[in-house]
PANU-556533 format. One record per residue (C-alpha): residue number from 1; residue in three letters; x, y, z. Coordinates in steps of 0.5 Angstrom, whole numbers. Example, Ala and Ser with C-alpha at 12.3 -4.5 7.8 and 13.67 -1.06 7.14 Angstrom:
<pts>
PT   resi   resn       x       y       z
PT      1    ALA      25      -9      16
PT      2    SER      27      -2      14
</pts>
This chain:
<pts>
PT   resi   resn       x       y       z
PT      1    MET       0       0       0
PT      2    CYS       6       5       2
PT      3    LYS       9       3      -5
PT      4    ALA       3       5      -9
PT      5    ILE       2      11      -5
PT      6    LYS       9      13      -7
PT      7    GLU       8      12     -14
PT      8    LEU       1      14     -15
PT      9    CYS       0      20     -11
PT     10    PRO       6      25     -12
PT     11    SER       3      30      -7
PT     12    VAL       4      25      -1
PT     13    LYS      11      27       2
PT     14    HIS      11      23       8
PT     15    ILE       8      17      10
PT     16    GLN       8      15      18
PT     17    LEU       6       8      21
PT     18    GLY       4       7      28
PT     19    GLY       0       2      32
PT     20    ASN       1      -4      35
PT     21    PHE       3      -8      30
PT     22    ILE       8      -3      27
PT     23    THR      11      -3      35
PT     24    ARG      12     -10      35
PT     25    ILE      16     -11      28
PT     26    SER      20      -4      29
PT     27    SER      25      -9      33
PT     28    LEU      26     -13      26
PT     29    ILE      27      -7      22
PT     30    GLY      34      -5      21
PT     31    ASN      37       1      17
PT     32    LEU      38      -3      10
PT     33    HIS      31      -6      10
PT     34    PRO      27      -5       4
PT     35    PHE      21      -2       8
PT     36    TRP      25       4       9
PT     37    ASN      24       5       1
PT     38    TYR      17       6       2
PT     39    ILE      16       9       9
PT     40    ASP      19      15      13
PT     41    PHE      17      15      20
PT     42    MET      15      10      25
PT     43    LEU      11      12      31
PT     44    LEU      11       7      37
PT     45    TYR       6       6      42
PT     46    ASP       0      11      43
PT     47    GLY       1      17      39
PT     48    GLU      -4      22      42
PT     49    GLU       2      26      46
PT     50    ASN       7      25      40
PT     51    LEU       3      26      34
PT     52    SER       2      34      35
PT     53    SER      10      35      36
PT     54    PHE      11      31      30
PT     55    LEU       7      35      26
PT     56    GLN      10      42      28
PT     57    GLN      17      39      27
PT     58    LEU      15      37      20
PT     59    GLU      12      44      18
PT     60    ASN      17      48      21
PT     61    ASN      24      46      24
PT     62    LYS      24      39      21
PT     63    ASP      28      37      28
PT     64    TYR      26      30      30
PT     65    SER      31      28      35
PT     66    ASN      27      30      41
PT     67    ILE      20      27      39
PT     68    PRO      19      21      44
PT     69    ASN      18      14      41
PT     70    LEU      20      16      34
PT     71    TYR      24      11      29
PT     72    TYR      26      14      22
PT     73    LEU      32      15      18
PT     74    ASP      37      21      18
PT     75    ASP      40      24      12
PT     76    HIS      45      19      12
PT     77    ARG      40      13      12
PT     78    ASN      42      12      19
PT     79    LEU      37       9      23
PT     80    LYS      35      13      29
PT     81    ARG      31      11      35
PT     82    ASN      29      16      39
PT     83    GLU      28      15      47
PT     84    ILE      22      11      49
PT     85    VAL      17      15      54
PT     86    GLU      11      11      57
PT     87    SER       5      15      55
PT     88    LYS       1      18      61
PT     89    THR      -5      20      57
PT     90    ILE     -12      17      56
PT     91    ASN     -17      20      52
PT     92    SER     -23      21      56
PT     93    LEU     -28      24      50
PT     94    PRO     -34      20      48
PT     95    PRO     -33      15      42
PT     96    ASP     -34      19      36
PT     97    PHE     -38      16      30
PT     98    ASP     -41      22      26
PT     99    GLY     -42      20      19
PT    100    PHE     -43      13      20
PT    101    ASP     -49      10      17
PT    102    PHE     -51       5      22
PT    103    SER     -57       3      17
PT    104    LYS     -52      -1      13
PT    105    TYR     -51      -6      19
PT    106    PHE     -54     -13      19
PT    107    THR     -57     -12      26
PT    108    ASP     -63      -8      29
PT    109    ASN     -59      -7      35
PT    110    LEU     -52      -4      34
PT    111    TRP     -46      -5      40
PT    112    ILE     -41       1      41
PT    113    PRO     -34       0      42
PT    114    ILE     -32       4      49
PT    115    TYR     -26       3      53
PT    116    THR     -25       5      61
PT    117    SER     -17       4      61
PT    118    ARG     -11       3      57
PT    119    ALA      -5      -2      57
PT    120    CYS      -5      -8      61
PT    121    VAL      -4     -10      69
PT    122    ASN      -2     -17      67
PT    123    LYS       4     -20      63
PT    124    CYS       2     -27      61
PT    125    THR       8     -31      58
PT    126    PHE       4     -32      52
PT    127    CYS       1     -25      50
PT    128    THR       5     -19      47
PT    129    ILE       0     -14      48
PT    130    PRO       3     -11      54
PT    131    ASN      10     -10      50
PT    132    ALA       6      -7      44
PT    133    SER       1      -2      48
PT    134    GLY       6       3      52
PT    135    GLY       5       7      58
PT    136    LYS       3       5      65
PT    137    PHE      -4       2      66
PT    138    ARG      -9       8      67
PT    139    HIS     -16       9      67
PT    140    MET     -22      14      67
PT    141    PRO     -26      15      73
PT    142    ALA     -33      10      73
PT    143    LYS     -37      17      73
PT    144    LYS     -34      19      66
PT    145    VAL     -34      12      63
PT    146    VAL     -42      13      65
PT    147    GLU     -43      20      62
PT    148    ASN     -39      18      56
PT    149    MET     -44      12      55
PT    150    GLU     -50      17      56
PT    151    VAL     -47      22      51
PT    152    VAL     -47      16      46
PT    153    LYS     -54      14      47
PT    154    GLU     -57      21      47
PT    155    LYS     -53      22      40
PT    156    TYR     -54      16      36
PT    157    GLY     -60      12      40
PT    158    ILE     -55       6      41
PT    159    SER     -55       3      48
PT    160    HIS     -51      -3      48
PT    161    PHE     -44      -2      49
PT    162    SER     -38      -7      48
PT    163    PHE     -32      -6      53
PT    164    VAL     -25      -7      49
PT    165    ASP     -21      -6      55
PT    166    GLU     -14     -10      55
PT    167    THR     -16     -11      62
PT    168    PHE     -23      -9      65
PT    169    LEU     -22     -10      73
PT    170    VAL     -28     -13      77
PT    171    PRO     -28      -6      81
PT    172    LYS     -29      -2      75
PT    173    MET     -35      -7      72
PT    174    LYS     -38      -6      79
PT    175    GLN     -37       1      80
PT    176    ILE     -40       2      73
PT    177    ALA     -46      -3      74
PT    178    LYS     -48       1      80
PT    179    LEU     -48       8      77
PT    180    LEU     -52       5      71
PT    181    ILE     -57       3      76
PT    182    ASP     -57       9      80
PT    183    ASN     -58      13      74
PT    184    GLU     -64       9      72
PT    185    GLN     -61       7      65
PT    186    LYS     -65       0      65
PT    187    ASP     -64       0      57
PT    188    ILE     -57       0      57
PT    189    SER     -53      -6      56
PT    190    TRP     -46      -8      56
PT    191    TYR     -41     -14      55
PT    192    CYS     -34     -14      57
PT    193    GLU     -27     -19      57
PT    194    THR     -24     -20      64
PT    195    ARG     -20     -24      68
PT    196    PHE     -23     -30      73
PT    197    SER     -22     -26      80
PT    198    LYS     -24     -28      87
PT    199    LEU     -28     -21      87
PT    200    LEU     -33     -24      82
PT    201    THR     -38     -26      88
PT    202    ALA     -45     -28      87
PT    203    ASP     -47     -21      90
PT    204    THR     -43     -18      85
PT    205    THR     -45     -22      79
PT    206    GLN     -52     -20      81
PT    207    ILE     -51     -13      81
PT    208    LEU     -47     -13      74
PT    209    ARG     -53     -16      71
PT    210    LYS     -58     -11      74
PT    211    GLY     -53      -6      72
PT    212    GLY     -54      -8      64
PT    213    CYS     -48     -14      64
PT    214    SER     -51     -19      59
PT    215    ASN     -44     -23      57
PT    216    ILE     -37     -24      60
PT    217    GLN     -32     -27      56
PT    218    PHE     -26     -30      60
PT    219    GLY     -19     -32      59
PT    220    LEU     -19     -39      61
PT    221    GLU     -13     -41      57
PT    222    SER     -12     -48      61
PT    223    TYR     -16     -51      67
PT    224    ASN     -10     -54      70
PT    225    GLN      -6     -50      75
PT    226    ARG       1     -52      73
PT    227    VAL       0     -49      66
PT    228    LEU      -4     -43      69
PT    229    ASP       2     -42      73
PT    230    LEU       7     -43      67
PT    231    MET       3     -38      64
PT    232    ASP       4     -32      69
PT    233    LYS      -4     -32      69
PT    234    ASN      -4     -30      77
PT    235    ILE     -11     -34      77
PT    236    ASP     -13     -39      83
PT    237    ILE     -16     -45      79
PT    238    ALA     -21     -45      85
PT    239    TRP     -24     -39      83
PT    240    ILE     -26     -41      76
PT    241    GLU     -32     -45      76
PT    242    PRO     -35     -41      82
PT    243    ASN     -34     -35      78
PT    244    ILE     -38     -38      72
PT    245    ILE     -43     -41      76
PT    246    ASN     -44     -34      79
PT    247    CYS     -45     -31      72
PT    248    PHE     -50     -36      71
PT    249    GLU     -54     -35      77
PT    250    ALA     -55     -28      75
PT    251    GLY     -57     -29      68
PT    252    ILE     -50     -27      65
PT    253    SER     -48     -32      59
PT    254    VAL     -40     -33      58
PT    255    HIS     -35     -34      53
PT    256    LEU     -29     -38      55
PT    257    PHE     -23     -37      51
PT    258    PHE     -17     -43      51
PT    259    MET     -11     -45      48
PT    260    THR      -8     -52      46
PT    261    GLY      -1     -54      46
PT    262    PHE       2     -48      51
PT    263    PRO       9     -51      52
PT    264    THR      10     -57      56
PT    265    GLU       2     -58      56
PT    266    THR       0     -65      56
PT    267    LEU      -5     -69      52
PT    268    GLU      -9     -70      59
PT    269    GLU      -8     -63      61
PT    270    ALA     -11     -61      54
PT    271    LYS     -17     -65      54
PT    272    ASN     -18     -63      62
PT    273    THR     -19     -56      59
PT    274    TYR     -24     -58      53
PT    275    HIS     -28     -62      58
PT    276    PHE     -29     -57      63
PT    277    ALA     -31     -52      58
PT    278    ASN     -36     -56      55
PT    279    GLU     -39     -58      61
PT    280    MET     -40     -51      63
PT    281    ILE     -43     -49      56
PT    282    LEU     -48     -55      57
PT    283    LYS     -49     -53      64
PT    284    SER     -51     -46      62
PT    285    LYS     -56     -49      57
PT    286    LYS     -59     -54      61
PT    287    ASP     -59     -52      68
PT    288    TYR     -59     -44      68
PT    289    GLY     -63     -43      61
PT    290    LEU     -58     -39      58
PT    291    PRO     -57     -42      51
PT    292    TYR     -52     -37      49
PT    293    SER     -45     -39      53
PT    294    THR     -40     -40      48
PT    295    LYS     -32     -42      47
PT    296    GLY     -27     -40      43
PT    297    PHE     -20     -44      42
PT    298    GLY     -14     -46      38
PT    299    THR      -7     -48      38
PT    300    PHE      -2     -44      42
PT    301    GLY       2     -39      37
PT    302    LEU       9     -37      39
PT    303    GLU      10     -29      37
PT    304    VAL      16     -24      38
PT    305    GLY      16     -21      44
PT    306    ALA      12     -25      48
PT    307    GLY      15     -28      55
PT    308    VAL      16     -35      52
PT    309    TYR      20     -32      46
PT    310    GLU      24     -28      51
PT    311    LYS      26     -34      55
PT    312    PRO      25     -40      51
PT    313    GLU      29     -44      56
PT    314    VAL      24     -44      61
PT    315    PHE      19     -47      57
PT    316    ASN      24     -52      54
PT    317    ILE      23     -50      47
PT    318    GLU      28     -48      41
PT    319    ILE      26     -42      37
PT    320    LEU      27     -43      29
PT    321    GLU      30     -38      25
PT    322    PRO      25     -35      20
PT    323    ALA      26     -36      12
PT    324    ASP      29     -30       9
PT    325    ASP      22     -27       6
PT    326    GLU      19     -28      13
PT    327    ASP      23     -23      17
PT    328    LEU      17     -19      19
PT    329    ARG      13     -25      21
PT    330    LEU      11     -24      28
PT    331    SER      10     -32      29
PT    332    ARG      16     -36      30
PT    333    ASP      16     -44      29
PT    334    TYR      19     -48      34
PT    335    ASN      21     -55      37
PT    336    ILE      19     -57      43
PT    337    HIS      22     -62      48
PT    338    GLU      16     -63      53
PT    339    GLY       9     -64      52
PT    340    LEU       5     -63      46
PT    341    THR       8     -61      39
PT    342    SER       5     -56      35
PT    343    ASP       3     -61      30
PT    344    GLU       0     -65      35
PT    345    ALA      -4     -59      38
PT    346    LYS      -6     -57      31
PT    347    GLN      -9     -65      30
PT    348    LEU     -12     -65      37
PT    349    VAL     -16     -58      36
PT    350    SER     -18     -61      29
PT    351    THR     -21     -67      32
PT    352    MET     -24     -63      38
PT    353    ARG     -28     -59      33
PT    354    SER     -30     -64      28
PT    355    SER     -31     -70      33
PT    356    LYS     -38     -73      34
PT    357    ILE     -36     -78      39
PT    358    SER     -30     -75      44
PT    359    LEU     -34     -69      46
PT    360    GLN     -40     -72      49
PT    361    THR     -43     -65      52
PT    362    SER     -41     -61      46
PT    363    PHE     -46     -59      40
PT    364    ASP     -42     -54      36
PT    365    ALA     -45     -52      29
PT    366    GLN     -38     -54      26
PT    367    GLN     -39     -61      27
PT    368    PHE     -45     -62      22
PT    369    ASP     -46     -62      15
PT    370    ILE     -50     -56      15
PT    371    GLU     -47     -49      15
PT    372    PHE     -50     -44      19
PT    373    PRO     -50     -36      17
PT    374    LYS     -45     -32      22
PT    375    SER     -50     -29      27
PT    376    ILE     -48     -23      32
PT    377    LEU     -48     -26      39
PT    378    PRO     -49     -20      43
PT    379    SER     -55     -18      39
PT    380    GLU     -58     -25      40
PT    381    ILE     -58     -25      47
PT    382    ASP     -61     -18      49
PT    383    LEU     -67     -19      43
PT    384    ILE     -68     -26      44
PT    385    ASN     -68     -25      52
PT    386    GLU     -73     -19      51
PT    387    ARG     -78     -24      47
PT    388    GLU     -78     -29      52
PT    389    LYS     -79     -24      57
PT    390    ARG     -85     -22      53
PT    391    ALA     -87     -29      52
PT    392    ALA     -87     -30      60
PT    393    GLU     -91     -25      62
PT    394    ARG     -97     -29      58
PT    395    SER    -101     -34      63
PT    396    TYR     -99     -40      58
PT    397    LYS     -93     -42      54
PT    398    VAL     -94     -41      47
PT    399    TYR     -92     -47      42
PT    400    GLY     -96     -45      36
PT    401    PHE    -100     -40      32
PT    402    CYS    -106     -40      27
PT    403    PHE    -108     -34      23
PT    404    GLU    -115     -31      20
PT    405    ASN    -112     -27      15
PT    406    GLU    -108     -30       9
PT    407    SER    -102     -25       8
PT    408    LEU     -97     -23      13
PT    409    LYS     -91     -18      13
PT    410    ILE     -84     -21      13
PT    411    ASN     -80     -18      19
PT    412    ARG     -75     -13      17
PT    413    TYR     -69     -17      20
PT    414    VAL     -71     -23      15
PT    415    SER     -67     -24       9
PT    416    LEU     -69     -28       3
PT    417    ILE     -65     -32      -2
PT    418    ILE     -68     -36      -8
PT    419    ASP     -64     -41     -11
PT    420    GLU     -66     -42     -18
PT    421    GLU     -63     -49     -19
PT    422    THR     -66     -53     -13
PT    423    GLN     -72     -48     -13
PT    424    MET     -71     -47      -6
PT    425    THR     -72     -41      -2
PT    426    LEU     -68     -39       4
PT    427    LEU     -70     -35      10
PT    428    TYR     -65     -32      14
PT    429    ASN     -67     -29      21
PT    430    VAL     -61     -24      22
PT    431    LYS     -64     -22      29
PT    432    HIS     -64     -30      32
PT    433    GLY     -59     -33      27
PT    434    ILE     -64     -38      25
PT    435    PHE     -65     -40      18
PT    436    LEU     -71     -44      15
PT    437    SER     -72     -46       7
PT    438    TYR     -78     -49       3
PT    439    PRO     -79     -50      -4
PT    440    THR     -80     -44      -7
PT    441    SER     -87     -46     -10
PT    442    ASP     -90     -46      -3
PT    443    LEU     -88     -39      -2
PT    444    GLN     -91     -33      -6
PT    445    ILE     -87     -27      -4
PT    446    GLY     -88     -19      -7
PT    447    ASN     -88     -12      -4
PT    448    ALA     -85     -15       3
PT    449    LYS     -92     -19       3
PT    450    ILE     -92     -27       4
PT    451    THR     -97     -32       3
PT    452    PHE     -97     -39       4
PT    453    ALA     -99     -46       0
PT    454    LEU     -99     -49       7
PT    455    ASP    -101     -47      14
PT    456    ASN     -95     -50      17
PT    457    ILE     -91     -46      14
PT    458    LYS     -94     -40      16
PT    459    SER     -94     -43      24
PT    460    ASP     -87     -44      23
PT    461    LEU     -85     -38      21
PT    462    ALA     -89     -34      26
PT    463    TYR     -86     -39      32
PT    464    TYR     -79     -37      30
PT    465    ASP     -80     -30      29
PT    466    PHE     -80     -29      21
PT    467    LEU     -87     -25      21
PT    468    GLU     -89     -19      23
PT    469    LEU     -95     -20      28
PT    470    GLU     -98     -14      30
PT    471    ASN    -104     -13      25
PT    472    SER    -105     -21      25
PT    473    GLN    -111     -24      28
PT    474    GLU    -107     -30      31
PT    475    LYS    -109     -35      37
PT    476    TYR    -104     -39      40
PT    477    SER    -104     -47      42
PT    478    THR    -102     -48      49
PT    479    MET    -100     -55      52
PT    480    ASP    -107     -56      55
PT    481    GLU    -109     -55      48
PT    482    ILE    -104     -60      45
PT    483    PHE    -106     -66      50
PT    484    GLU    -113     -65      49
PT    485    GLY    -111     -67      42
PT    486    LYS    -113     -60      38
PT    487    TYR    -107     -60      34
PT    488    LYS    -102     -65      31
PT    489    LEU     -94     -66      33
PT    490    CYS     -89     -67      28
PT    491    LEU     -81     -68      29
PT    492    ASN     -77     -62      27
PT    493    ASP     -72     -62      22
PT    494    TYR     -65     -62      22
PT    495    PHE     -64     -67      28
PT    496    PHE     -57     -71      30
PT    497    GLU     -57     -77      35
PT    498    HIS     -51     -79      39
PT    499    TYR     -51     -85      43
PT    500    ASN     -46     -86      49
PT    501    SER     -47     -92      54
PT    502    THR     -53     -90      58
PT    503    ASP     -57     -84      54
PT    504    LEU     -59     -82      47
PT    505    LEU     -58     -74      46
PT    506    ILE     -62     -71      40
PT    507    TYR     -60     -65      38
PT    508    ASN     -63     -60      33
PT    509    LYS     -58     -57      29
PT    510    MET     -62     -51      26
PT    511    PHE     -64     -48      33
PT    512    LYS     -58     -51      37
PT    513    GLU     -63     -54      42
PT    514    VAL     -62     -61      45
PT    515    ILE     -66     -67      49
PT    516    GLN     -63     -72      53
PT    517    THR     -67     -79      53
PT    518    ASN     -66     -86      52
PT    519    VAL     -67     -91      46
PT    520    LEU     -74     -92      48
PT    521    GLY     -76     -85      49
PT    522    HIS     -72     -84      42
PT    523    GLU     -77     -89      39
PT    524    LEU     -83     -86      42
PT    525    LEU     -81     -80      39
PT    526    LYS     -80     -83      32
PT    527    TYR     -88     -84      31
PT    528    PHE     -88     -76      30
PT    529    MET     -84     -77      23
PT    530    ILE     -91     -76      20
PT    531    SER     -96     -71      24
PT    532    HIS    -100     -74      29
PT    533    LYS    -105     -72      35
PT    534    ILE    -102     -74      42
PT    535    GLN    -108     -78      43
PT    536    GLU    -106     -82      37
PT    537    TRP     -99     -83      40
PT    538    PHE    -102     -85      47
PT    539    THR    -107     -90      43
PT    540    GLU    -101     -93      39
PT    541    ILE     -97     -94      46
PT    542    THR    -102     -97      50
PT    543    ARG    -104    -102      43
PT    544    SER     -96    -104      44
PT    545    GLY     -97    -107      51
PT    546    LEU     -92    -102      53
PT    547    ASN     -93    -100      61
PT    548    LEU     -91     -93      61
PT    549    PRO     -93     -88      67
PT    550    VAL     -97     -83      63
PT    551    GLU     -93     -77      67
PT    552    LYS     -86     -80      64
PT    553    LEU     -90     -80      57
PT    554    GLU     -92     -73      58
PT    555    LYS     -85     -70      60
PT    556    LEU     -82     -73      54
PT    557    ILE     -87     -69      50
PT    558    VAL     -86     -63      54
PT    559    ASP     -78     -64      54
PT    560    ALA     -79     -65      46
PT    561    LEU     -83     -59      45
PT    562    GLU     -78     -54      50
PT    563    SER     -72     -56      46
PT    564    LYS     -76     -55      39
PT    565    VAL     -75     -63      37
PT    566    LEU     -82     -63      36
PT    567    LYS     -86     -58      33
PT    568    VAL     -94     -56      33
PT    569    ARG     -98     -57      26
PT    570    ILE    -104     -52      26
</pts>
């Protein structure tokens, strides 16, 4: 890019680069490096304090020797590295998004990035952020942060925030939540990334949830104290599960980051982390009704500037020199003398992402043969929670819809894709990250209106929030009506069965719901491969001679409906 600018834009006299990546590669660039043919300056670390001084010198005296953190070539092509000075500034102004066309985003509720601090208080041995951020840890008062959030809300009409601090400490989270509660900012919501801490008590998570926190992302990294200590995480493994459970009990979902193949990590230690993360995610869904807890994992990567890179002998590795044409590559290959090798770690990650057998508690969309459109997690959390809250305010559970009119409006957050070759129409609900497909001949679409060849399609689209219902005369099917035999039931599409030694799990790939049953329960549910009324199902069971308690049969149906393995046909 710099070369193109130099060649195509002769009016540009100087090109200066800065930021995290440039700071990290600065140590790799000598005065003879061809990079200097296309750039003139590198300003390392934070630029707010030094950029103004640089511009003044560029305009007037052109004496750059006293500008901190500046790298450049002098007139004799000698590389000058000015004194590195730690930044003390933090920009406390509200985020400025003037000129952004927010209507272009594929979600109803946007999330504005915001921060409360700069730099990182912890120096984990796998991380390069502290060495590339510059400056001591500095932060804004909680009151100023909340004021900035309120300014953004008032100015842009956006009340959802993503804290992007490199270190977001629990006391600051709690202060912000309390101020939002005191200011009665009930519609402001936020999520953040933090560390496990003994301060994240049950009382604290309750305050965080009441103060708008909907999701917390944790750097789990490993669920083994030995590995955590080697990483310099300064985390007691005894804090981890209680922190997560406290979040669940408060109604806060979590995301767990972790890595595989940190130097000296064994296969057993890696599997222990996988199983723990999967157990927590399943517990979130089944025990606490929070289906949006997630995990993110990959292999350990050795990067220039990390603690492991600086002291390879401590981690029993040998760093390999990069090829001549890879001199600016920040990652480094290495030989390991203890624990999982890089190839073994990559193979394990690949296995854990694709295996249907070894992950008995994990149901990741990537395991299945259907490709999920990417959805926006924070928006799903709040919007679906709000929809479930509205449904809970009714005196009965809604399982299906039927309508008096024949034409309904498609919700504005639903996209339609028509495949001419297969003559199928895909409808994607951006709000909930759900998609359904039907033969194009069964749908009639025009002017944002949709009519149907089958009432069942109409019911499905209404149930999963594809249709705008405000102007419709609808009525709902309740559990009582289902057991009275007013409606038929049928198995939902896209389900996957997984056996283990005692139980059978039926997983709905489309809606990421799961029901745990046994082989008999599975066979009983297969009766609904073709639509039947529940009374017909009871009759068939009686006729077969099976002596099963009615309450257990009813529970099977209720569980299957709740998990969307069964759906109502109206």
